[in-house]
TIFIKOL-952620 format. One record per residue (C-alpha): residue in one letter; y, z, x. Coordinates in Angstrom, 3 decimals, padded with zeros to 6 digits, always signed. Layout:
<nodes>
NODE  kolmar         v         w         u
NODE       a         Y         Z         X
...
</nodes>
This chain:
<nodes>
NODE  kolmar         v         w         u
NODE       m  -000.047  -000.007  +000.028
NODE       k  +003.436  -001.010  +001.490
NODE       n  +006.078  +001.496  +002.038
NODE       p  +008.555  +001.556  -001.108
NODE       y  +011.565  +001.386  +001.118
NODE       l  +010.259  -001.654  +003.264
NODE       l  +012.232  -004.224  +001.364
NODE       e  +015.473  -002.206  +001.847
NODE       f  +014.688  -001.942  +005.399
NODE       i  +014.101  -005.689  +005.917
NODE       v  +017.166  -006.712  +003.871
NODE       f  +019.288  -004.067  +006.096
NODE       t  +017.688  -005.521  +009.243
NODE       c  +018.348  -009.137  +008.538
NODE       g  +021.915  -008.425  +007.380
NODE       a  +022.541  -006.796  +010.699
NODE       v  +021.049  -009.794  +012.620
NODE       v  +023.394  -012.287  +010.726
NODE       m  +026.585  -010.393  +011.890
NODE       i  +025.326  -009.907  +015.358
NODE       l  +024.427  -013.626  +015.564
NODE       e  +027.931  -014.577  +014.467
NODE       l  +029.688  -012.378  +017.080
NODE       v  +027.329  -013.315  +019.754
NODE       g  +027.987  -016.940  +018.732
NODE       s  +031.419  -016.674  +019.654
NODE       r  +030.491  -015.731  +023.263
NODE       i  +028.025  -018.605  +023.389
NODE       v  +030.380  -021.261  +022.880
NODE       a  +033.448  -019.749  +024.541
NODE       p  +032.745  -021.205  +028.116
NODE       f  +032.728  -024.683  +026.447
NODE       i  +034.976  -024.609  +023.397
NODE       g  +037.057  -021.388  +023.910
NODE       t  +037.890  -018.621  +021.387
NODE       s  +040.804  -020.225  +019.378
NODE       i  +041.158  -020.088  +015.523
NODE       f  +039.450  -023.246  +015.214
NODE       v  +036.178  -021.866  +016.989
NODE       w  +036.324  -018.746  +014.716
NODE       t  +037.017  -020.738  +011.494
NODE       s  +034.159  -023.084  +012.420
NODE       l  +031.641  -020.038  +013.108
NODE       i  +032.602  -018.329  +009.984
NODE       g  +032.727  -021.254  +007.781
NODE       v  +029.451  -022.702  +008.833
NODE       i  +027.645  -019.492  +008.594
NODE       l  +028.849  -018.542  +005.243
NODE       g  +028.091  -021.867  +004.086
NODE       s  +024.493  -021.667  +005.438
NODE       l  +024.152  -018.156  +004.083
NODE       s  +025.229  -019.577  +000.530
NODE       l  +022.583  -022.451  +000.830
NODE       g  +020.158  -019.757  +001.883
NODE       y  +020.786  -017.636  -001.154
NODE       w  +020.290  -020.786  -003.501
NODE       w  +017.165  -021.865  -001.754
NODE       g  +015.613  -018.362  -001.507
NODE       g  +016.072  -017.697  -005.076
NODE       k  +014.649  -021.045  -006.169
NODE       l  +011.542  -020.472  -003.806
NODE       a  +011.023  -016.841  -005.073
NODE       d  +010.956  -017.923  -008.649
NODE       k  +008.262  -020.522  -007.922
NODE       k  +005.998  -018.564  -005.654
NODE       p  +006.868  -014.772  -004.778
NODE       s  +004.540  -013.702  -002.230
NODE       w  +004.749  -011.322  +000.842
NODE       r  +002.797  -013.934  +002.989
NODE       l  +005.743  -016.541  +002.399
NODE       f  +008.361  -013.791  +002.653
NODE       s  +006.867  -013.037  +006.110
NODE       l  +007.094  -016.623  +007.207
NODE       i  +010.656  -016.830  +005.964
NODE       i  +011.677  -013.939  +008.272
NODE       f  +009.902  -015.238  +011.221
NODE       t  +011.275  -018.682  +011.055
NODE       p  +014.876  -017.803  +012.041
NODE       a  +013.379  -016.059  +014.881
NODE       v  +012.203  -019.333  +016.289
NODE       f  +015.512  -020.936  +015.626
NODE       i  +017.293  -018.082  +017.525
NODE       s  +015.147  -018.491  +020.466
NODE       a  +015.728  -022.128  +020.554
NODE       t  +019.551  -021.615  +020.433
NODE       a  +019.188  -019.091  +023.256
NODE       f  +017.057  -021.718  +025.139
NODE       s  +019.108  -024.855  +024.614
NODE       n  +022.737  -023.694  +024.042
NODE       l  +023.994  -024.744  +027.448
NODE       l  +022.596  -028.133  +027.044
NODE       v  +023.773  -028.660  +023.572
NODE       l  +027.331  -027.438  +024.449
NODE       q  +027.329  -029.768  +027.462
NODE       v  +026.492  -032.636  +025.416
NODE       l  +028.993  -031.919  +022.788
NODE       q  +031.745  -031.537  +025.291
NODE       s  +031.061  -034.722  +026.956
NODE       l  +031.134  -036.529  +023.452
NODE       f  +034.130  -035.011  +021.702
NODE       t  +037.613  -034.314  +022.735
NODE       d  +038.694  -032.733  +019.409
NODE       i  +037.955  -029.039  +019.646
NODE       r  +037.689  -028.839  +015.777
NODE       i  +034.792  -031.530  +015.549
NODE       e  +033.105  -029.856  +018.618
NODE       a  +033.352  -026.386  +017.344
NODE       i  +031.944  -027.418  +013.781
NODE       i  +029.015  -029.457  +015.377
NODE       a  +028.231  -026.674  +017.627
NODE       a  +027.930  -024.163  +014.788
NODE       l  +025.818  -026.376  +012.737
NODE       i  +023.422  -027.108  +015.466
NODE       l  +023.085  -023.756  +017.073
NODE       f  +023.511  -021.196  +014.168
NODE       a  +023.179  -023.075  +010.744
NODE       p  +019.434  -023.111  +010.726
NODE       a  +018.939  -019.465  +011.328
NODE       s  +021.651  -018.519  +008.989
NODE       i  +020.107  -020.548  +006.112
NODE       l  +016.897  -018.869  +006.637
NODE       l  +018.340  -015.358  +006.792
NODE       g  +020.328  -016.112  +003.631
NODE       m  +016.871  -016.542  +001.851
NODE       v  +015.934  -013.120  +002.592
NODE       s  +017.893  -011.094  +000.066
NODE       p  +017.302  -013.134  -002.921
NODE       y  +013.487  -013.394  -002.076
NODE       a  +013.373  -009.778  -001.386
NODE       a  +014.862  -009.089  -004.915
NODE       r  +012.356  -011.075  -006.686
NODE       l  +009.582  -009.161  -004.900
NODE       k  +011.285  -005.971  -005.848
NODE       l  +011.608  -006.722  -009.484
NODE       t  +009.152  -004.873  -011.668
NODE       d  +011.214  -004.044  -014.648
NODE       m  +013.778  -006.546  -016.131
NODE       t  +015.857  -003.808  -017.850
NODE       t  +016.689  -002.531  -014.158
NODE       a  +017.108  -006.104  -012.670
NODE       g  +020.839  -005.765  -012.251
NODE       s  +020.774  -002.405  -010.271
NODE       t  +017.931  -003.701  -008.243
NODE       v  +019.540  -006.885  -007.023
NODE       g  +022.643  -005.163  -006.434
NODE       s  +021.238  -002.366  -004.472
NODE       l  +019.501  -004.844  -002.270
NODE       y  +022.502  -007.029  -001.756
NODE       a  +024.561  -003.715  -000.991
NODE       i  +022.000  -002.647  +001.601
NODE       s  +022.132  -006.077  +003.161
NODE       t  +025.957  -005.864  +003.371
NODE       i  +025.586  -002.463  +004.926
NODE       g  +023.280  -003.865  +007.418
NODE       s  +025.905  -006.572  +008.105
NODE       i  +028.614  -003.830  +008.778
NODE       t  +026.289  -002.006  +011.071
NODE       g  +025.476  -005.045  +013.030
NODE       t  +029.164  -005.938  +013.459
NODE       f  +029.955  -002.654  +014.923
NODE       l  +026.766  -002.596  +016.885
NODE       a  +027.597  -005.949  +018.504
NODE       g  +031.246  -005.418  +018.922
NODE       f  +031.174  -001.840  +020.291
NODE       f  +027.973  -001.891  +022.331
NODE       l  +025.559  -004.843  +022.709
NODE       i  +028.024  -007.488  +023.988
NODE       s  +029.447  -005.041  +026.424
NODE       f  +026.149  -003.957  +027.791
NODE       l  +023.810  -006.955  +027.371
NODE       g  +024.176  -010.670  +028.091
NODE       s  +024.465  -013.093  +025.176
NODE       t  +021.261  -014.745  +025.801
NODE       t  +019.454  -011.455  +026.013
NODE       i  +020.843  -010.336  +022.830
NODE       l  +019.521  -013.552  +021.195
NODE       y  +016.204  -013.111  +022.352
NODE       a  +016.380  -009.405  +021.326
NODE       l  +017.247  -010.532  +017.814
NODE       a  +014.386  -012.848  +017.726
NODE       f  +012.279  -010.325  +018.821
NODE       t  +013.295  -008.086  +016.002
NODE       l  +012.851  -010.793  +013.313
NODE       v  +009.284  -011.159  +014.690
NODE       i  +008.515  -007.502  +014.226
NODE       v  +009.910  -007.302  +010.842
NODE       s  +007.980  -010.328  +009.699
NODE       l  +004.838  -008.564  +010.727
NODE       l  +005.970  -005.572  +008.811
NODE       a  +006.121  -007.664  +005.592
NODE       s  +002.767  -009.260  +006.219
NODE       i  +000.529  -009.066  +009.312
NODE       h  -002.004  -011.309  +007.921
NODE       v  -000.036  -014.686  +008.358
NODE       l  -000.115  -016.315  +011.860
NODE       t  -000.813  -013.091  +013.509
NODE       s  -001.714  -014.367  +016.868
NODE       m  +001.082  -016.970  +016.853
NODE       r  +003.683  -014.300  +016.311
NODE       i  +002.381  -011.836  +018.764
NODE       g  +002.183  -014.710  +021.259
NODE       f  +005.867  -015.573  +020.435
NODE       m  +006.833  -012.013  +021.194
NODE       v  +004.939  -012.073  +024.373
NODE       f  +006.830  -015.455  +025.198
NODE       i  +010.127  -013.740  +024.363
NODE       l  +009.661  -010.932  +026.790
NODE       f  +008.428  -013.326  +029.539
NODE       y  +011.362  -015.539  +029.136
NODE       i  +013.791  -012.521  +029.218
NODE       v  +012.240  -011.392  +032.550
NODE       y  +012.394  -014.940  +033.791
NODE       s  +015.790  -015.553  +032.913
NODE       h  +016.970  -012.514  +034.836
NODE       s  +015.053  -013.680  +037.900
NODE       v  +016.755  -017.168  +037.490
NODE       m  +020.148  -015.556  +037.240
NODE       s  +019.405  -013.429  +040.256
NODE       v  +018.895  -016.669  +042.284
NODE       f  +022.209  -017.912  +040.786
NODE       a  +023.924  -014.508  +041.812
NODE       a  +022.584  -014.748  +045.175
NODE       d  +024.477  -018.036  +045.302
NODE       g  +027.703  -016.582  +044.162
NODE       f  +027.327  -017.491  +040.365
NODE       k  +027.925  -014.403  +037.805
NODE       d  +027.945  -014.478  +033.985
NODE       i  +029.493  -011.455  +032.563
NODE       d  +030.368  -010.459  +029.137
NODE       t  +033.459  -008.001  +028.978
NODE       n  +034.781  -006.449  +025.650
NODE       y  +037.301  -009.379  +025.457
NODE       n  +035.803  -012.410  +027.307
NODE       r  +032.902  -014.412  +028.634
NODE       v  +033.530  -014.716  +032.293
NODE       w  +031.921  -016.918  +035.004
NODE       i  +032.442  -016.542  +038.660
NODE       i  +031.505  -019.677  +040.560
NODE       n  +031.524  -020.893  +044.175
NODE       t  +032.897  -024.309  +044.316
NODE       l  +035.407  -026.426  +046.252
NODE       d  +039.020  -026.882  +045.673
NODE       p  +039.804  -030.224  +044.128
NODE       y  +043.089  -030.525  +046.126
NODE       t  +041.819  -029.467  +049.484
NODE       n  +038.051  -029.527  +049.264
NODE       k  +038.098  -026.194  +050.811
NODE       p  +035.485  -023.701  +049.384
NODE       i  +036.798  -021.314  +046.683
NODE       k  +035.542  -018.534  +044.512
NODE       l  +036.616  -019.406  +040.805
NODE       l  +037.079  -017.343  +037.851
NODE       r  +036.529  -018.902  +034.564
NODE       i  +037.186  -016.948  +031.222
NODE       n  +035.958  -018.404  +028.301
NODE       d  +036.935  -022.255  +028.281
NODE       e  +039.474  -021.871  +030.999
NODE       s  +039.355  -021.876  +035.003
NODE       s  +041.651  -018.737  +035.155
NODE       s  +041.961  -017.794  +038.966
NODE       a  +040.624  -018.832  +042.246
NODE       v  +040.709  -017.647  +045.847
NODE       y  +039.987  -019.395  +049.020
NODE       v  +036.929  -018.097  +050.747
NODE       n  +038.647  -018.186  +054.127
NODE       s  +042.333  -017.816  +053.353
NODE       d  +044.932  -015.928  +051.475
NODE       d  +046.867  -018.925  +050.275
NODE       l  +047.341  -019.575  +046.915
NODE       v  +044.779  -022.084  +045.321
NODE       f  +046.439  -023.641  +042.448
NODE       p  +049.640  -025.750  +042.775
NODE       y  +051.541  -024.230  +039.725
NODE       t  +051.263  -020.770  +041.027
NODE       k  +053.560  -022.023  +043.930
NODE       f  +056.335  -022.494  +041.340
NODE       y  +056.468  -018.741  +040.794
NODE       h  +058.164  -018.660  +044.111
NODE       l  +061.107  -020.353  +042.368
NODE       a  +062.148  -016.712  +041.175
NODE       q  +063.748  -016.147  +044.567
NODE       h  +065.915  -019.106  +044.281
NODE       f  +067.176  -018.139  +040.838
NODE       k  +067.096  -014.530  +041.437
NODE       p  +067.337  -013.735  +045.293
NODE       e  +067.285  -009.967  +044.837
NODE       i  +063.923  -009.149  +043.180
NODE       n  +063.110  -005.260  +043.089
NODE       h  +060.782  -005.007  +040.254
NODE       a  +058.799  -007.884  +038.477
NODE       l  +056.465  -008.199  +035.711
NODE       m  +053.281  -010.241  +035.327
NODE       i  +051.817  -011.160  +031.900
NODE       g  +048.094  -011.842  +032.469
NODE       g  +046.207  -010.626  +035.584
NODE       a  +042.727  -012.419  +035.580
NODE       a  +041.901  -012.254  +039.250
NODE       y  +045.329  -011.328  +040.283
NODE       s  +046.088  -014.251  +042.625
NODE       y  +049.807  -014.038  +042.052
NODE       p  +050.307  -010.438  +042.160
NODE       k  +048.600  -010.264  +045.484
NODE       e  +050.768  -013.074  +046.755
NODE       f  +053.838  -011.405  +045.508
NODE       l  +053.060  -007.955  +047.215
NODE       k  +052.703  -009.995  +050.486
NODE       r  +055.846  -012.061  +049.920
NODE       y  +058.055  -009.137  +048.867
NODE       p  +057.086  -006.153  +050.711
NODE       n  +059.845  -003.913  +049.362
NODE       s  +059.295  -004.932  +045.779
NODE       r  +057.057  -003.687  +043.013
NODE       i  +055.149  -005.501  +040.434
NODE       d  +053.844  -004.328  +037.203
NODE       v  +050.717  -006.442  +035.626
NODE       v  +049.818  -006.301  +031.945
NODE       e  +046.155  -007.523  +031.500
NODE       i  +044.567  -006.718  +028.279
NODE       d  +040.978  -006.703  +029.593
NODE       p  +040.245  -003.846  +032.050
NODE       q  +036.896  -005.296  +033.201
NODE       l  +038.870  -008.287  +034.416
NODE       t  +040.745  -005.889  +036.914
NODE       e  +037.391  -004.234  +038.040
NODE       i  +035.954  -007.921  +038.586
NODE       a  +039.195  -008.664  +040.542
NODE       k  +038.496  -005.688  +042.668
NODE       q  +034.914  -006.390  +043.458
NODE       e  +035.121  -010.150  +043.781
NODE       f  +038.572  -011.158  +044.505
NODE       n  +039.843  -008.738  +047.113
NODE       l  +042.439  -006.995  +044.771
NODE       q  +043.318  -003.780  +046.511
NODE       d  +044.988  -000.677  +045.188
NODE       n  +048.732  -000.594  +046.263
NODE       p  +051.312  +001.830  +045.394
NODE       r  +053.512  -001.098  +044.430
NODE       l  +051.153  -002.506  +041.964
NODE       t  +050.939  -000.893  +038.531
NODE       v  +048.414  -002.217  +035.913
NODE       y  +048.721  -001.695  +032.317
NODE       h  +045.455  -002.706  +030.076
NODE       e  +046.854  -003.454  +026.975
NODE       d  +048.103  -006.387  +024.931
NODE       a  +051.260  -007.758  +026.538
NODE       r  +053.282  -008.193  +023.256
NODE       v  +052.478  -004.366  +022.614
NODE       f  +053.620  -003.730  +026.003
NODE       l  +056.902  -005.681  +025.450
NODE       n  +057.511  -003.908  +022.349
NODE       k  +057.382  -000.334  +023.633
NODE       t  +058.358  -000.680  +027.252
NODE       d  +061.791  +000.752  +028.275
NODE       k  +061.460  -000.627  +031.936
NODE       k  +063.724  -003.298  +033.220
NODE       y  +062.666  -006.179  +035.501
NODE       d  +064.269  -008.740  +037.620
NODE       v  +061.581  -011.447  +037.094
NODE       i  +058.890  -011.859  +034.304
NODE       y  +056.056  -014.065  +035.247
NODE       g  +053.864  -015.426  +032.282
NODE       d  +050.396  -016.736  +032.789
NODE       a  +048.451  -015.515  +029.673
NODE       f  +046.045  -017.994  +027.982
NODE       k  +043.640  -018.055  +025.202
NODE       s  +041.901  -021.205  +024.467
NODE       r  +044.254  -023.296  +026.602
NODE       v  +047.397  -022.189  +025.055
NODE       t  +049.558  -019.083  +025.180
NODE       p  +048.233  -016.404  +022.620
NODE       f  +050.139  -016.451  +019.329
NODE       q  +051.788  -013.132  +019.621
NODE       l  +053.367  -014.011  +023.010
NODE       a  +054.639  -017.420  +022.012
NODE       t  +057.174  -016.354  +019.088
NODE       k  +060.895  -015.862  +019.420
NODE       e  +060.458  -012.273  +018.559
NODE       a  +058.251  -011.930  +021.876
NODE       v  +060.603  -014.215  +023.841
NODE       a  +063.572  -011.826  +022.635
NODE       r  +061.735  -008.780  +023.931
NODE       m  +061.298  -010.534  +027.384
NODE       f  +065.165  -011.161  +027.254
NODE       d  +065.682  -007.676  +026.665
NODE       v  +063.639  -006.162  +029.257
NODE       l  +065.076  -008.368  +031.891
NODE       h  +068.159  -007.267  +033.993
NODE       e  +071.397  -009.001  +034.060
NODE       n  +070.748  -012.627  +035.588
NODE       g  +067.085  -012.017  +035.223
NODE       v  +064.552  -014.817  +035.002
NODE       a  +061.355  -015.658  +033.092
NODE       i  +058.926  -017.948  +034.631
NODE       v  +056.040  -019.135  +032.153
NODE       n  +053.247  -021.428  +032.837
NODE       f  +052.114  -023.644  +030.008
NODE       i  +049.962  -026.685  +029.528
NODE       g  +050.911  -030.163  +027.795
NODE       t  +052.963  -033.097  +028.078
NODE       l  +056.729  -033.841  +027.973
NODE       e  +056.352  -036.789  +025.576
NODE       g  +053.882  -037.961  +022.817
NODE       d  +051.631  -036.133  +020.513
NODE       k  +050.386  -033.725  +023.126
NODE       s  +054.004  -032.481  +023.965
NODE       r  +054.223  -030.491  +020.526
NODE       f  +053.303  -027.235  +021.994
NODE       i  +055.785  -027.714  +024.836
NODE       q  +058.633  -028.762  +022.383
NODE       a  +058.055  -025.816  +020.085
NODE       e  +057.953  -023.294  +023.140
NODE       y  +060.985  -025.063  +024.717
NODE       a  +062.941  -024.626  +021.308
NODE       t  +061.691  -021.010  +020.960
NODE       y  +062.979  -020.034  +024.462
NODE       s  +066.187  -022.021  +023.994
NODE       s  +066.841  -019.950  +021.062
NODE       v  +067.053  -016.895  +023.019
NODE       f  +067.921  -017.699  +026.461
NODE       p  +071.152  -019.501  +027.352
NODE       q  +069.500  -021.888  +030.013
NODE       v  +065.939  -023.271  +029.780
NODE       y  +064.442  -025.792  +032.489
NODE       l  +061.196  -027.494  +032.686
NODE       f  +059.133  -028.217  +035.806
NODE       p  +056.115  -030.478  +035.471
NODE       v  +053.647  -029.495  +038.312
NODE       q  +051.061  -032.233  +039.067
NODE       d  +052.809  -035.461  +038.274
NODE       p  +056.733  -034.803  +037.609
NODE       d  +057.236  -038.579  +037.106
NODE       n  +054.736  -039.022  +034.197
NODE       p  +055.822  -037.353  +030.917
NODE       h  +052.617  -038.351  +029.324
NODE       f  +050.452  -036.718  +031.774
NODE       n  +048.678  -033.530  +030.443
NODE       q  +049.249  -030.951  +033.233
NODE       n  +050.852  -027.503  +033.960
NODE       i  +054.436  -027.232  +033.009
NODE       v  +056.328  -024.341  +034.434
NODE       l  +059.080  -023.179  +032.043
NODE       i  +062.244  -021.269  +033.566
NODE       a  +064.478  -019.342  +031.461
NODE       l  +067.544  -017.839  +032.831
NODE       k  +069.378  -014.867  +031.342
NODE       s  +072.548  -016.063  +033.267
NODE       q  +075.152  -018.540  +031.880
NODE       t  +076.171  -019.618  +035.258
NODE       i  +074.386  -022.953  +036.042
NODE       p  +072.492  -022.969  +039.223
NODE       a  +071.992  -025.277  +041.910
NODE       f  +068.717  -027.231  +041.983
NODE       t  +068.457  -027.779  +045.886
NODE       s  +067.597  -025.338  +048.443
NODE       s  +067.541  -025.142  +052.318
NODE       n  +064.031  -023.759  +051.951
NODE       e  +061.757  -026.834  +052.175
NODE       e  +059.040  -025.045  +049.890
NODE       l  +061.544  -024.129  +047.157
NODE       n  +063.345  -027.563  +047.481
NODE       n  +059.796  -029.194  +046.944
NODE       c  +059.312  -027.164  +043.800
NODE       l  +062.834  -027.759  +042.580
NODE       s  +062.585  -031.532  +043.134
NODE       h  +060.147  -031.360  +039.961
NODE       l  +062.619  -030.577  +037.605
NODE       w  +062.559  -032.638  +034.318
NODE       r  +066.203  -034.043  +034.324
NODE       n  +065.772  -036.288  +031.346
NODE       d  +066.635  -035.301  +027.958
NODE       f  +064.109  -033.004  +026.265
NODE       t  +064.888  -032.599  +022.342
NODE       t  +062.658  -031.501  +019.589
NODE       n  +062.746  -031.273  +015.811
NODE       l  +059.997  -028.810  +015.769
NODE       p  +060.970  -025.225  +014.199
NODE       v  +061.362  -022.229  +016.561
NODE       l  +058.045  -020.345  +016.635
NODE       t  +058.090  -017.044  +014.686
NODE       d  +055.586  -014.125  +014.184
NODE       n  +055.640  -015.410  +010.701
NODE       f  +054.808  -019.122  +011.420
NODE       a  +053.373  -020.132  +014.985
NODE       p  +050.769  -022.979  +014.511
NODE       i  +050.267  -023.309  +018.196
NODE       e  +046.593  -024.178  +017.930
NODE       h  +047.531  -026.998  +015.516
NODE       y  +050.242  -028.169  +018.109
NODE       a  +047.708  -028.065  +020.863
NODE       a  +044.605  -029.496  +019.064
NODE       d  +045.199  -032.903  +020.828
NODE       f  +044.900  -031.392  +024.058
NODE       s  +042.416  -033.196  +026.316
NODE       t  +039.734  -031.273  +028.315
NODE       y  +042.213  -030.504  +031.109
NODE       t  +041.422  -027.481  +032.820
NODE       v  +043.717  -024.643  +032.799
NODE       t  +044.066  -023.079  +036.242
NODE       k  +045.441  -020.013  +037.290
</nodes>
């Protein structure tokens, strides 16, 4: 005789698996598609649609043939699909990345291939369980309502379990295999008489593959590759070659972005746009205290400490684990002139009473500046925390003309609505306004028109990239109420953001 609460346990567990799968799914796709609103919209929409289809299909099937044996198979089958996702996600995402440049299409197809099949089958569990539970039609409503409530409680539990614990301590692939293993066990509880040897063999395979995967990752780690899940990001550390100099570098990739790098045998800055931060000393020769928004591997803060031996710099980095990675992998050292704040940069700007000579901006989320840092309200706070004649130097990605320039146009309009002077410096190709590249925006608090030449050859070279043509926009200023930055950036190519 089966435990009278077995069905409740099964729908609770399957409800938890659904939400863990969705949250881990965001980490699975992040290195290839990012974590923008388009990605989350695709994941949530596809999984909700899949669950709805599963509810309908499960109910129809339960009415025709309610049996514990079939119920057991329904629970077991998503374990196979989740394992397939764990096994094949890298290949699938690489192929999709090569086929599509529109992140919206790529995100939807990725969600359909990787997560829809398992979600449909998991959606079948609750209506089928309700049919098995029904023995008295006079209590049908309360029976069905109770099971769906328990399934929802399971989903809530899975959400907190994944967000607060699992992703922080286990790799994404390991979590997927753990979900598959759990579903196999639950399917055995439902009925041990169906494909018993196959299911037990499948569990052995999962355990073997987890051990094998860790062994393979150990081999990659020996070659310098590391795959790390933090509370905020999916992080890859890769040994590769600098495309500009062909020298060996250690690269930090965060989600879909190359974020920081260091030369293996040199302290020089790797990415060209970081050298444009040196223009701060041209526009503000006396720099005593600076602020950097976005730390990652702390490439420029380390350069700042070396370049300005009597100055201080504060860094706002939302992810404390990135700071630890910078210390362990990218030679970040404790320094009394360096203060790190682990919080959202907008929150920091809103509440700080400090004053700075320079603000360096280098925060990205899925190829664009995070929404809360891109608006007029955020820029106004930057203006407020700058000293008189202070300078804001911010790195963006985009073009100066054409459809891909809409994000840069909007940011230019937004900064111009606050600062009296705003200038643009295209980094890689200053003569091609249609080239998608790093564009450094410099906003001056002073109303005095500066010179755009320097006796310093390094600074003069950067100043020569000044965009001197007219730059007008009809786009509205970005505000906390309306800032469609993902929409403006949707036409970006796969250009790699570099820090």
